Backbone as JSON Lines, residues from 0, in Angstrom:
{"i":0,"aa":"M","n":[0.84,-1.17,0.0],"ca":[0.0,0.0,0.0],"c":[0.89,1.24,0.0]}
{"i":1,"aa":"S","n":[0.47,2.26,-0.67],"ca":[1.24,3.49,-0.72],"c":[1.07,4.29,0.57]}
{"i":2,"aa":"W","n":[1.89,5.27,0.76],"ca":[1.81,6.07,1.97],"c":[0.53,6.91,1.99]}
{"i":3,"aa":"M","n":[0.02,7.28,0.84],"ca":[-1.25,8.01,0.79],"c":[-2.41,7.13,1.23]}
{"i":4,"aa":"A","n":[-2.36,5.85,0.86],"ca":[-3.4,4.92,1.27],"c":[-3.34,4.71,2.79]}
{"i":5,"aa":"W","n":[-2.12,4.62,3.35],"ca":[-2.0,4.48,4.81],"c":[-2.55,5.7,5.53]}
{"i":6,"aa":"I","n":[-2.31,6.89,4.99],"ca":[-2.83,8.11,5.62],"c":[-4.36,8.13,5.54]}
{"i":7,"aa":"L","n":[-4.92,7.79,4.41],"ca":[-6.38,7.75,4.27],"c":[-6.98,6.68,5.17]}
{"i":8,"aa":"L","n":[-6.35,5.5,5.2],"ca":[-6.82,4.43,6.08],"c":[-6.74,4.87,7.53]}
{"i":9,"aa":"G","n":[-5.66,5.55,7.9],"ca":[-5.51,6.05,9.27],"c":[-6.54,7.1,9.62]}
{"i":10,"aa":"L","n":[-6.81,8.01,8.69],"ca":[-7.81,9.05,8.93],"c":[-9.19,8.44,9.15]}
{"i":11,"aa":"V","n":[-9.57,7.53,8.27],"ca":[-10.9,6.92,8.38],"c":[-10.99,6.03,9.61]}
{"i":12,"aa":"S","n":[-9.99,5.19,9.85],"ca":[-10.05,4.29,11.0],"c":[-9.96,5.07,12.31]}
{"i":13,"aa":"G","n":[-9.15,6.13,12.35],"ca":[-9.08,6.97,13.54],"c":[-10.39,7.67,13.82]}
{"i":14,"aa":"T","n":[-11.03,8.16,12.76],"ca":[-12.33,8.83,12.93],"c":[-13.4,7.85,13.4]}
{"i":15,"aa":"L","n":[-13.43,6.66,12.81],"ca":[-14.4,5.66,13.24],"c":[-14.13,5.19,14.67]}
{"i":16,"aa":"A","n":[-12.86,5.08,15.03],"ca":[-12.53,4.7,16.41],"c":[-12.96,5.79,17.38]}
{"i":17,"aa":"R","n":[-12.77,7.02,16.98],"ca":[-13.19,8.13,17.84],"c":[-14.71,8.17,17.99]}
{"i":18,"aa":"M","n":[-15.43,7.82,16.94],"ca":[-16.88,7.75,17.03],"c":[-17.31,6.6,17.94]}
{"i":19,"aa":"A","n":[-16.53,5.5,17.95],"ca":[-16.85,4.36,18.81],"c":[-16.54,4.66,20.27]}
{"i":20,"aa":"L","n":[-15.55,5.51,20.53],"ca":[-15.15,5.88,21.89],"c":[-15.24,7.39,22.06]}
{"i":21,"aa":"P","n":[-16.45,7.92,22.16],"ca":[-16.55,9.37,22.3],"c":[-16.07,9.8,23.68]}
{"i":22,"aa":"G","n":[-15.64,11.0,23.76],"ca":[-15.16,11.53,25.02],"c":[-14.81,13.0,24.87]}
{"i":23,"aa":"R","n":[-14.3,13.55,25.96],"ca":[-13.97,14.97,25.94],"c":[-12.5,15.2,25.6]}
{"i":24,"aa":"G","n":[-11.85,14.21,25.06],"ca":[-10.44,14.35,24.73],"c":[-10.18,15.48,23.76]}
{"i":25,"aa":"E","n":[-9.04,16.11,23.92],"ca":[-8.68,17.24,23.07],"c":[-7.87,16.74,21.89]}
{"i":26,"aa":"R","n":[-8.49,15.95,21.05],"ca":[-7.81,15.39,19.88],"c":[-8.35,16.07,18.63]}
{"i":27,"aa":"G","n":[-7.43,16.52,17.82],"ca":[-7.8,17.15,16.57],"c":[-7.64,16.17,15.41]}
{"i":28,"aa":"L","n":[-7.7,16.71,14.23],"ca":[-7.61,15.89,13.02],"c":[-6.24,15.23,12.89]}
{"i":29,"aa":"I","n":[-5.19,15.96,13.2],"ca":[-3.84,15.4,13.05],"c":[-3.6,14.27,14.05]}
{"i":30,"aa":"S","n":[-3.95,14.48,15.32],"ca":[-3.72,13.41,16.3],"c":[-4.63,12.21,16.04]}
{"i":31,"aa":"T","n":[-5.85,12.46,15.58],"ca":[-6.74,11.35,15.23],"c":[-6.17,10.56,14.07]}
{"i":32,"aa":"T","n":[-5.63,11.25,13.08],"ca":[-5.02,10.57,11.93],"c":[-3.79,9.78,12.36]}
{"i":33,"aa":"L","n":[-2.94,10.37,13.18],"ca":[-1.74,9.66,13.65],"c":[-2.09,8.43,14.48]}
{"i":34,"aa":"I","n":[-3.07,8.55,15.35],"ca":[-3.52,7.4,16.13],"c":[-4.12,6.35,15.19]}
{"i":35,"aa":"G","n":[-4.84,6.78,14.19],"ca":[-5.41,5.85,13.21],"c":[-4.35,5.14,12.39]}
{"i":36,"aa":"I","n":[-3.3,5.86,11.97],"ca":[-2.22,5.23,11.22],"c":[-1.48,4.23,12.08]}
{"i":37,"aa":"A","n":[-1.15,4.63,13.31],"ca":[-0.48,3.7,14.23],"c":[-1.37,2.51,14.54]}
{"i":38,"aa":"G","n":[-2.66,2.76,14.73],"ca":[-3.6,1.67,14.98],"c":[-3.73,0.74,13.8]}
{"i":39,"aa":"S","n":[-3.69,1.3,12.61],"ca":[-3.74,0.47,11.4],"c":[-2.54,-0.46,11.34]}
{"i":40,"aa":"Y","n":[-1.39,0.1,11.6],"ca":[-0.17,-0.71,11.57],"c":[-0.19,-1.77,12.67]}
{"i":41,"aa":"V","n":[-0.52,-1.38,13.9],"ca":[-0.53,-2.32,15.02],"c":[-1.6,-3.39,14.8]}
{"i":42,"aa":"G","n":[-2.78,-2.99,14.37],"ca":[-3.86,-3.94,14.16],"c":[-3.56,-4.97,13.09]}
{"i":43,"aa":"T","n":[-3.02,-4.51,11.97],"ca":[-2.69,-5.47,10.91],"c":[-1.52,-6.35,11.3]}
{"i":44,"aa":"W","n":[-0.57,-5.81,12.08],"ca":[0.56,-6.62,12.55],"c":[0.09,-7.7,13.52]}
{"i":45,"aa":"I","n":[-0.81,-7.35,14.44],"ca":[-1.33,-8.33,15.4],"c":[-2.09,-9.43,14.68]}
{"i":46,"aa":"V","n":[-2.94,-9.07,13.76],"ca":[-3.72,-10.08,13.04],"c":[-2.82,-11.0,12.23]}
{"i":47,"aa":"S","n":[-1.82,-10.44,11.58],"ca":[-0.98,-11.28,10.71],"c":[0.03,-12.11,11.49]}
{"i":48,"aa":"H","n":[0.51,-11.64,12.63],"ca":[1.54,-12.38,13.36],"c":[1.0,-13.21,14.52]}
{"i":49,"aa":"W","n":[0.11,-12.66,15.29],"ca":[-0.36,-13.38,16.48],"c":[-1.57,-14.25,16.21]}
{"i":50,"aa":"M","n":[-2.43,-13.83,15.34],"ca":[-3.65,-14.58,15.07],"c":[-3.53,-15.42,13.81]}
{"i":51,"aa":"H","n":[-2.39,-15.37,13.19],"ca":[-2.11,-16.14,11.98],"c":[-3.17,-15.92,10.91]}
{"i":52,"aa":"G","n":[-3.68,-14.7,10.86],"ca":[-4.66,-14.35,9.84],"c":[-3.98,-13.89,8.58]}
{"i":53,"aa":"S","n":[-4.73,-13.85,7.55],"ca":[-4.21,-13.42,6.27],"c":[-4.6,-11.97,6.03]}
{"i":54,"aa":"V","n":[-3.63,-11.09,6.19],"ca":[-3.86,-9.67,5.92],"c":[-3.06,-9.33,4.68]}
{"i":55,"aa":"K","n":[-3.75,-8.99,3.62],"ca":[-3.09,-8.69,2.35],"c":[-2.51,-7.28,2.32]}
{"i":56,"aa":"V","n":[-2.87,-6.48,3.29],"ca":[-2.49,-5.07,3.35],"c":[-2.85,-4.38,2.03]}
{"i":57,"aa":"S","n":[-4.05,-4.65,1.61],"ca":[-4.62,-4.01,0.45],"c":[-5.66,-3.02,0.93]}
{"i":58,"aa":"F","n":[-5.77,-1.89,0.28],"ca":[-6.68,-0.84,0.73],"c":[-8.13,-1.3,0.75]}
{"i":59,"aa":"L","n":[-8.52,-2.14,-0.16],"ca":[-9.91,-2.57,-0.25],"c":[-10.19,-3.9,0.44]}
{"i":60,"aa":"D","n":[-9.24,-4.43,1.17],"ca":[-9.41,-5.7,1.86],"c":[-10.16,-5.48,3.18]}
{"i":61,"aa":"L","n":[-11.22,-6.23,3.42],"ca":[-12.03,-6.08,4.63],"c":[-11.22,-6.37,5.89]}
{"i":62,"aa":"T","n":[-10.34,-7.36,5.86],"ca":[-9.52,-7.68,7.03],"c":[-8.62,-6.52,7.41]}
{"i":63,"aa":"T","n":[-8.1,-5.83,6.43],"ca":[-7.26,-4.66,6.7],"c":[-8.05,-3.58,7.41]}
{"i":64,"aa":"W","n":[-9.27,-3.33,6.97],"ca":[-10.1,-2.29,7.59],"c":[-10.51,-2.66,9.0]}
{"i":65,"aa":"V","n":[-10.93,-3.92,9.2],"ca":[-11.36,-4.34,10.53],"c":[-10.2,-4.29,11.52]}
{"i":66,"aa":"S","n":[-9.03,-4.79,11.1],"ca":[-7.88,-4.77,11.99],"c":[-7.39,-3.34,12.22]}
{"i":67,"aa":"A","n":[-7.48,-2.48,11.22],"ca":[-7.07,-1.08,11.39],"c":[-7.98,-0.36,12.36]}
{"i":68,"aa":"I","n":[-9.27,-0.55,12.24],"ca":[-10.21,0.11,13.15],"c":[-10.06,-0.46,14.55]}
{"i":69,"aa":"G","n":[-9.89,-1.77,14.66],"ca":[-9.67,-2.38,15.98],"c":[-8.41,-1.87,16.64]}
{"i":70,"aa":"G","n":[-7.33,-1.79,15.88],"ca":[-6.09,-1.26,16.43],"c":[-6.22,0.2,16.83]}
{"i":71,"aa":"A","n":[-6.94,0.98,16.05],"ca":[-7.15,2.39,16.38],"c":[-8.0,2.54,17.63]}
{"i":72,"aa":"V","n":[-8.99,1.69,17.83],"ca":[-9.81,1.74,19.04],"c":[-8.94,1.44,20.27]}
{"i":73,"aa":"V","n":[-8.08,0.43,20.16],"ca":[-7.2,0.07,21.28],"c":[-6.26,1.23,21.6]}
{"i":74,"aa":"L","n":[-5.63,1.8,20.59],"ca":[-4.7,2.91,20.83],"c":[-5.42,4.16,21.32]}
{"i":75,"aa":"L","n":[-6.61,4.41,20.83],"ca":[-7.38,5.56,21.29],"c":[-7.78,5.39,22.75]}
{"i":76,"aa":"F","n":[-8.14,4.18,23.14],"ca":[-8.47,3.91,24.54],"c":[-7.24,4.11,25.42]}
{"i":77,"aa":"A","n":[-6.09,3.57,24.98],"ca":[-4.85,3.73,25.75],"c":[-4.46,5.21,25.85]}
{"i":78,"aa":"Y","n":[-4.64,5.94,24.76],"ca":[-4.36,7.37,24.77],"c":[-5.25,8.1,25.78]}
{"i":79,"aa":"G","n":[-6.51,7.74,25.82],"ca":[-7.44,8.36,26.78],"c":[-7.06,8.06,28.22]}
{"i":80,"aa":"V","n":[-6.65,6.82,28.49],"ca":[-6.24,6.45,29.84],"c":[-4.98,7.22,30.24]}
{"i":81,"aa":"L","n":[-3.99,7.25,29.36],"ca":[-2.76,7.98,29.66],"c":[-3.01,9.48,29.8]}
{"i":82,"aa":"Y","n":[-3.89,10.0,29.0],"ca":[-4.22,11.43,29.08],"c":[-4.82,11.77,30.44]}
{"i":83,"aa":"R","n":[-5.72,10.9,30.93],"ca":[-6.32,11.15,32.25],"c":[-5.31,11.0,33.38]}
{"i":84,"aa":"I","n":[-4.38,10.08,33.26],"ca":[-3.37,9.89,34.29],"c":[-2.43,11.11,34.35]}
{"i":85,"aa":"V","n":[-1.98,11.56,33.19],"ca":[-1.07,12.7,33.15],"c":[-1.76,13.98,33.57]}
{"i":86,"aa":"R","n":[-3.0,14.11,33.27],"ca":[-3.74,15.33,33.56],"c":[-3.99,15.53,35.05]}
{"i":87,"aa":"R","n":[-3.93,14.48,35.85],"ca":[-4.2,14.61,37.3],"c":[-3.2,15.42,37.98]}
């Protein structure tokens, strides 16, 4: 996948993850995209290495999208927890 596809996948998966985990976090478009890109990478890596799934890392592959959104949800949750800890 090209770097533009990873950015678009990150933007969409980060936005969908943020919709799944709403909150008062001060995250803008850039941080949502970065969390989505990192979540895409982590999610596809976990599925392909730990779950022995077949991730083609193709932009239109359903497994890529599900693992990207799942990874973004996990990272967004971790970000929210760390944000609350640091903010205290």
